[in-house]
C-alpha positions as CSV (number, residue, x, y, z in Angstrom):
1,M,0.1,-0.2,-0.1
2,I,1.7,3.7,-1.2
3,W,0.9,6.4,1.8
4,D,1.0,10.1,0.8
5,Y,2.7,11.2,3.8
6,R,2.5,15.0,3.3
7,A,-1.9,14.0,2.6
8,L,-1.5,12.1,6.4
9,E,0.7,14.8,8.2
10,Q,-2.5,17.0,6.9
11,I,-4.8,14.7,9.0
12,I,-3.4,13.9,11.2
13,G,-2.1,17.5,11.9
14,S,-6.2,18.7,11.2
15,A,-7.6,16.0,13.8
16,V,-5.0,15.8,16.8
17,L,-3.9,19.5,17.0
18,G,-7.8,20.6,15.1
19,R,-5.5,23.3,13.1
20,T,-2.4,23.9,10.6
21,R,1.2,25.1,11.9
22,P,1.7,28.5,13.9
23,K,3.7,30.5,12.0
24,F,6.3,32.6,13.9
25,K,6.7,36.1,14.0
26,M,9.0,38.9,15.7
27,A,8.1,40.3,18.5
28,D,7.1,43.6,18.0
29,N,9.7,46.6,19.4
30,P,8.0,47.5,22.9
31,S,10.5,50.6,23.5
32,G,9.5,52.0,19.9
33,K,13.0,53.2,18.5
34,R,13.8,51.9,15.1
35,K,16.2,48.8,15.1
36,R,19.9,49.0,13.0
37,S,20.7,47.8,10.0
38,K,23.8,46.6,9.9
39,A,25.7,48.7,8.3
40,F,25.2,50.9,11.1
41,Y,27.9,48.6,13.0
42,V,30.4,47.4,10.3
43,G,31.7,51.1,9.3
44,Q,32.5,51.9,13.1
45,K,36.4,51.7,13.4
46,K,37.5,49.9,16.0
47,K,40.4,50.8,18.7
48,K,43.5,48.7,18.0
49,R,44.9,46.8,21.3
50,G,47.7,48.6,22.7
51,Q,46.5,52.3,20.8
52,E,46.1,55.8,24.0
53,V,43.9,58.2,24.0
54,L,44.1,61.0,24.2
55,S,44.0,61.7,28.3
56,P,44.5,64.3,30.9
57,G,48.3,64.7,32.1
58,M,49.1,64.2,28.4
59,K,51.9,66.6,26.6
60,G,52.6,66.5,23.5
61,V,52.2,68.1,20.2
62,L,49.3,68.4,18.0
63,V,48.9,68.1,14.1
64,T,46.5,68.8,11.9
65,C,45.9,68.0,8.0
66,N,43.4,67.9,5.8
67,E,44.4,64.1,4.3
68,K,46.7,61.0,4.3
69,E,47.1,61.2,8.2
70,K,49.4,58.4,8.3
71,M,52.1,60.2,5.8
72,C,50.8,62.8,7.8
73,I,52.2,60.8,11.4
74,K,55.6,59.6,9.6
75,E,56.5,63.6,8.9
76,A,56.3,65.0,11.9
77,C,58.1,62.2,13.9
78,N,60.6,62.3,11.4
79,V,61.1,66.0,11.4
80,L,60.7,66.4,15.5
81,N,63.3,63.1,15.6
82,E,65.6,65.0,13.8
83,Y,65.6,68.2,15.8
84,A,65.3,66.5,19.5
85,D,68.7,64.8,18.7
86,I,70.2,67.8,18.1
87,I,69.3,69.5,21.2
88,Y,68.6,66.7,23.5
89,G,71.0,63.9,22.0
90,P,70.0,59.9,20.6
91,E,67.1,58.7,22.2
92,H,68.7,55.4,22.6
93,H,71.5,55.8,24.5
94,S,71.3,54.7,28.0
95,Q,70.0,51.2,26.2
96,E,72.9,51.1,24.3
97,D,75.3,51.4,27.0
98,S,73.2,49.6,29.3
99,H,74.0,46.4,26.1
100,A,77.7,47.4,26.1
101,S,78.2,47.0,29.7
102,G,76.5,43.9,29.8
103,G,79.0,42.3,27.0
104,D,81.3,39.9,29.8
105,G,78.6,37.8,30.7
106,D,80.2,35.0,28.5
107,S,82.8,34.7,31.8
108,D,80.0,35.2,34.6
109,D,78.1,31.5,35.9
110,I,75.3,30.3,34.9
111,E,73.2,31.6,37.6
112,D,74.6,35.3,36.7
113,A,73.4,35.0,33.3
114,L,70.3,33.6,34.1
115,A,69.7,36.6,37.4
116,K,70.7,39.2,35.0
117,E,68.4,38.0,31.9
118,V,65.3,37.7,34.8
119,K,66.1,41.2,35.4
120,E,65.8,42.5,32.0
121,L,62.9,40.9,31.3
122,Q,61.1,42.4,34.3
123,S,62.4,46.0,34.2
124,P,59.5,48.0,32.9
125,C,60.3,49.1,28.7
126,Q,61.0,53.0,28.5
127,E,58.6,54.3,26.0
128,R,59.6,55.9,22.8
129,R,60.1,59.6,22.4
130,F,57.6,60.0,20.4
131,Q,54.3,58.3,20.2
132,T,50.9,58.8,18.3
133,I,47.5,59.0,20.2
134,I,44.2,58.5,19.2
135,S,42.9,61.9,19.7
136,G,39.1,61.1,19.2
137,A,38.6,64.2,16.1
138,N,39.1,63.7,12.4
139,N,42.3,65.2,10.7
140,L,44.2,65.8,14.0
141,N,46.9,63.9,15.0
142,F,48.3,64.0,19.1
143,I,52.4,63.2,19.1
144,K,52.9,62.2,22.9
145,T,56.2,63.5,24.0
146,N,58.3,61.8,26.6
147,L,61.2,64.7,26.9
148,P,63.9,64.5,29.5
149,D,64.0,66.6,32.6
150,S,60.4,67.2,31.8
151,K,61.1,70.3,28.3
152,D,58.4,71.8,27.2
153,P,57.6,70.8,24.5
154,A,57.1,74.4,22.7
155,D,60.7,75.0,23.1
156,L,61.0,72.4,20.6
157,V,58.6,73.2,18.4
158,H,59.7,76.9,18.1
159,F,63.2,75.9,17.4
160,V,61.5,73.3,14.2
161,L,59.4,76.5,12.5
162,E,62.4,79.2,13.2
163,D,65.3,76.9,11.7
164,I,63.1,76.0,8.7
165,M,62.0,79.9,8.2
166,K,65.6,80.1,8.4
167,T,67.0,77.8,6.3
168,Q,64.3,78.1,4.1
169,C,64.4,74.2,3.5
170,K,61.1,72.7,3.0
171,K,60.5,69.3,5.9
172,T,57.2,68.1,5.2
173,R,53.7,68.0,2.7
174,Y,51.0,66.3,4.2
175,C,51.5,68.3,7.9
176,Q,49.6,71.4,8.1
177,R,50.4,72.5,11.7
178,L,52.5,71.7,14.5
179,L,50.9,73.6,17.7
180,P,53.1,72.2,21.1
181,I,50.6,71.3,24.1
182,S,52.9,71.8,27.3
183,N,49.8,69.9,29.8
184,S,45.9,69.1,29.4
185,C,43.5,68.0,31.9
186,H,39.8,67.5,32.2
187,A,38.2,70.3,30.3
188,S,36.3,71.7,33.0
189,M,36.6,75.2,34.1
190,E,37.9,74.1,37.7
191,E,40.4,72.0,35.7
192,M,41.2,75.1,33.6
193,K,41.7,77.6,35.8
194,K,44.3,75.5,37.9
195,L,46.1,74.7,35.0
196,A,46.5,77.6,33.7
197,N,47.6,79.3,37.5
198,H,50.3,75.9,37.8
199,M,51.5,76.6,33.9
200,F,51.7,80.5,34.5
201,K,54.4,80.6,37.2
202,K,57.5,80.8,34.8
203,T,55.7,83.3,32.1
204,F,53.3,85.7,33.0
205,L,53.2,85.2,37.5
206,A,57.0,84.9,37.6
207,E,59.0,87.2,39.9
208,N,61.1,89.4,37.6
209,V,59.1,89.1,34.8
210,K,58.6,92.0,32.7
211,P,55.2,93.2,31.5
212,L,54.1,91.5,28.5
213,K,51.0,91.3,25.7
214,F,49.4,88.2,25.3
215,S,46.5,87.2,23.5
216,V,44.2,83.8,24.0
217,M,43.9,81.5,21.2
218,F,40.1,79.5,21.5
219,K,39.3,76.1,19.8
220,S,36.8,73.5,20.5
221,R,36.1,70.2,19.0
222,N,33.8,67.9,19.3
223,N,32.5,69.3,22.5
224,G,29.2,71.6,23.4
225,T,30.0,72.4,27.1
226,V,32.8,74.5,27.0
227,Q,32.1,78.0,25.7
228,R,34.5,80.0,24.2
229,D,33.6,83.3,26.0
230,E,33.4,82.6,29.7
231,T,37.5,80.6,29.0
232,I,38.8,83.7,27.0
233,A,37.6,85.6,30.2
234,M,38.9,83.4,32.9
235,L,42.2,82.9,31.2
236,A,42.6,86.5,30.8
237,S,41.6,87.7,33.8
238,I,43.8,85.4,35.8
239,V,47.2,87.2,33.3
240,E,46.0,90.8,34.2
241,N,45.1,90.4,38.0
242,S,48.8,89.6,38.3
243,G,49.9,92.9,39.0
244,K,52.6,92.7,36.3
245,G,51.6,95.1,33.5
246,H,50.5,92.8,30.9
247,T,47.8,94.0,28.4
248,V,46.2,92.5,26.0
249,N,47.2,92.8,22.1
250,L,45.8,90.7,19.7
251,S,47.4,92.0,16.8
252,K,51.6,91.9,18.0
253,P,51.4,89.6,21.4
254,D,54.2,88.8,23.2
255,L,53.0,85.2,24.4
256,A,50.2,83.5,23.0
257,I,47.8,81.3,25.3
258,C,46.4,78.7,22.5
259,V,43.4,76.1,24.0
260,E,42.3,73.6,22.3
261,I,39.4,71.5,23.5
262,I,39.3,67.8,22.0
263,K,35.7,66.4,23.5
264,N,36.8,65.9,26.9
265,V,39.9,67.2,27.3
266,C,41.8,70.6,27.2
267,C,45.4,71.0,26.4
268,M,47.1,74.0,27.0
269,S,50.3,76.0,26.1
270,V,51.8,79.5,25.8
271,V,54.0,79.5,22.6
272,R,56.0,82.6,21.9
273,D,56.4,84.6,18.4
274,F,53.0,83.2,17.3
275,F,52.2,85.1,14.3
276,K,55.9,85.6,13.5
277,L,55.6,81.6,13.0
278,R,52.5,81.9,10.8
279,K,50.4,80.9,14.0
280,Y,52.9,77.3,14.2
281,N,51.4,76.7,10.8
282,I,53.9,74.7,8.7
283,H,52.1,74.6,5.7
284,E,52.2,78.2,5.1
285,I,55.6,78.3,6.1
286,N,56.3,75.8,3.2
287,K,54.2,78.4,0.7
288,E,56.7,81.6,2.0
289,I,59.1,78.9,1.0
290,N,57.7,78.3,-2.7
291,N,57.2,81.9,-3.2
292,N,60.9,83.2,-2.2
293,L,62.7,80.2,-4.7
294,N,59.8,81.4,-7.6
295,G,61.0,84.9,-7.0
296,S,64.6,84.5,-6.4
297,S,66.7,81.6,-8.4
298,G,64.4,79.3,-8.6
299,T,66.9,76.9,-6.5
300,D,66.2,75.2,-3.1
301,N,69.0,76.1,-0.5
302,C,68.5,72.7,0.6
303,K,69.9,71.0,-1.8
304,S,72.8,73.2,-1.5
305,K,74.0,71.4,1.7
306,G,75.5,68.1,2.6
307,K,74.9,65.0,4.1
308,N,76.2,65.6,7.1
309,T,76.1,68.7,9.4
310,K,78.3,69.2,12.1
311,I,77.0,71.2,15.4
312,I,79.6,73.3,17.2
313,N,78.9,74.2,20.0
314,N,81.1,76.6,22.7
315,D,82.6,74.2,24.3
316,N,84.4,72.4,21.6
317,H,81.5,69.9,21.1
318,V,80.8,68.8,17.8
319,T,77.7,66.5,16.9
320,K,76.9,65.4,13.3
321,T,73.3,65.2,12.4
322,E,71.7,63.3,8.8
323,G,70.3,65.7,6.2
324,N,67.2,65.7,3.9
325,H,68.4,62.6,2.4
326,T,66.7,62.5,-1.1
327,D,68.5,66.1,-1.4
328,A,71.8,65.1,0.2
329,A,71.7,62.1,-2.6
330,Q,71.6,64.3,-5.4
331,T,74.3,66.6,-4.0
332,L,76.9,63.8,-3.6
333,E,76.3,63.0,-6.9
334,G,79.3,66.2,-7.6
335,Q,81.5,66.2,-5.3
336,T,85.2,65.4,-4.8
337,A,86.4,63.2,-2.6
338,Q,88.4,66.3,-0.5
339,E,85.9,67.6,1.6
340,N,86.2,71.0,2.6
341,E,84.8,72.6,6.1
342,D,84.6,75.9,5.9
343,V,83.1,78.3,8.8
344,V,81.0,80.6,7.6
345,S,79.9,83.3,10.7
346,K,82.6,84.5,12.5
347,H,82.7,84.3,16.6
348,D,80.5,86.7,18.6
349,E,81.1,87.5,21.2
350,T,78.2,86.7,23.3
351,L,78.5,82.8,24.5
352,S,75.1,81.9,23.6
353,E,75.6,81.6,20.0
354,T,75.8,78.0,17.8
355,V,77.5,78.0,14.7
356,V,76.7,75.4,12.1
357,V,79.2,74.5,10.0
358,S,78.8,72.3,6.2
359,D,81.1,69.4,4.8
360,S,80.0,70.2,0.9
361,G,80.3,73.8,1.8
362,G,77.0,75.4,1.7
363,Q,75.9,78.4,3.7
364,G,76.0,77.3,7.6
365,T,72.4,78.2,9.6
366,K,72.9,80.2,12.9
367,V,71.0,78.8,15.8
368,D,70.7,81.2,19.5
369,A,71.0,79.1,21.9
370,K,68.6,81.3,23.9
371,D,65.7,79.7,21.6
372,V,66.2,76.1,22.8
373,A,65.2,74.8,26.2
374,T,68.4,74.0,28.5
């Protein structure tokens, strides 16, 4: 006997259950909100493991760009490392010394060698001099600094931009602005007031300070609680009520107070030559260099410099630094085997001057040591 299972299933279902199979429906949304589609979660960027986020207490350099953030970060780190080696010396000199001192480990016993390895593994890793931090805003990169002896990043950035303007040598292509951040705090009026009183002790609130002209530069990103007018009035009142005779000058200030609000973090710094250095906009400085080159001979001053540059201080200490690799490769092709060193500038009576001598016979650069943090 041949059975039709489909017909039998319908007969049993209708006879036993008295109804057909129920159709399951999705439960209604009790909150009444529209459910988000999968495309909403796909586009979210995930935080990389081990990468820090901008938080209060950090100091460094804010780097802005229009596009190609990775190239911008690479350029900024290369420039900062180049000038930091000139001012503060090499970065990993302490680690090299420790490896050199530990070269006689073969003569020690096995227990001593194991003890040394355990000690090295347990010792905390030294942070790099410049580290990229997630800022929380688009086209805005924060480079955290770990300078020796708590040096101020404002002195380093000022030295970089001033040297670029003097030498007329372009160092970057994608970076827009290099703004130093001396310290940071939570974005609230109370915390910002405490931070300002602490930072102004070295500038506006110093004992023997002369009357200065100042201005306040305010910028807010991804924050709607901190008001611009209230913040500027609070900072200006601290400086004016100090009793030192400081006045406001928005066109030609001696010192500029830069305030950058990024989400819930306030970044603050006090910088010099704000308008002279084109508001610390390295892109505008490069434009000025291009205009000067087009109006003159049209040759780049960087190409006239050799690969190695010697920095001669007053204590006869010589430090070699590498220049622009692309330009140095072009100049080295036409050089002869004999290297002539020409001293460009004469000795000055003051002891605060540094003379730069070029190996290729190009024009040197005179750098004032007062502009560099000691």
